[in-house]
N, C-alpha and C positions, 0 to 999 in steps of 0.2 A: 533552481537545481533540475537540468537536462540531464538523464541518464539513457545512453545506449538501446534501444529496442533489444537488445542481447539483455540486457541486466534483469534478472527475476525482477519480477515488483518485490517479494520480500524483502532482496537484499536492499533495494532502494527503502522500503521500509525501515528498515532495523539501519543501516546508515544513518537516515535522517534522525529517529527517536535517538537514537546515540549522542548524533550532533547537538541535538537539543536539552541532552541532558536529563531525559525522560525514562520512568521505569516502563514495564511492560505493561505493570495494573494502573499506572496512570495514563496511559493511552488508549488501555482498552476501559478504561469508566468515562473517560470523556469520548470515546466513540460508541459506549452503549453495547460494549460486546464483551467476552469473556478473556481471561489474561489466556485461557488456551487456544483461543481462539488466534490471536495474536502470534502467539509461538508458534503455531503450526503454519498460520502464512508466512511469519518470517524465516520459517524454517523449509518453505516449501510448496504448501499443501494449498490447495484452493478453499477459497472461501464464497460466499455470494455476495453478489455484486454492490447490492447496500451495506452489505457489512465493510466490502472493502472501498468503498466513496468512503464510509465514517470513519473508518481510520485514517484514511486519507488528508480529509477534511481536519482531523484533528492535530495531523503535523502539518497544516497548512501544505499538504502537495495537491494533486490535480492529478487526474487522467486523462488525457489527450488520445481520441480514437480517429483514423480519420481515413476515410477512403482515398486510396491513389486509383488514377486514371486508368493505368494497368490496368486492373482488377477489376474495372467495370468491364473492360471487352471482352 
């Protein structure tokens, strides 16, 4: 599942969760976070990097961050 860099991460998480027919509670339990945290992420609120990584892993997703050459100059 590849998304545009303009797609909010929360929207991607929600879309993937729904595609897997998982509830927010199921994902939260698998990720070791609260359902409220997942609701916040899906709604556009920030979460800690460790929490985001756990949620993405629970959904079979990963986040790639790349440094572009132009940004180094």
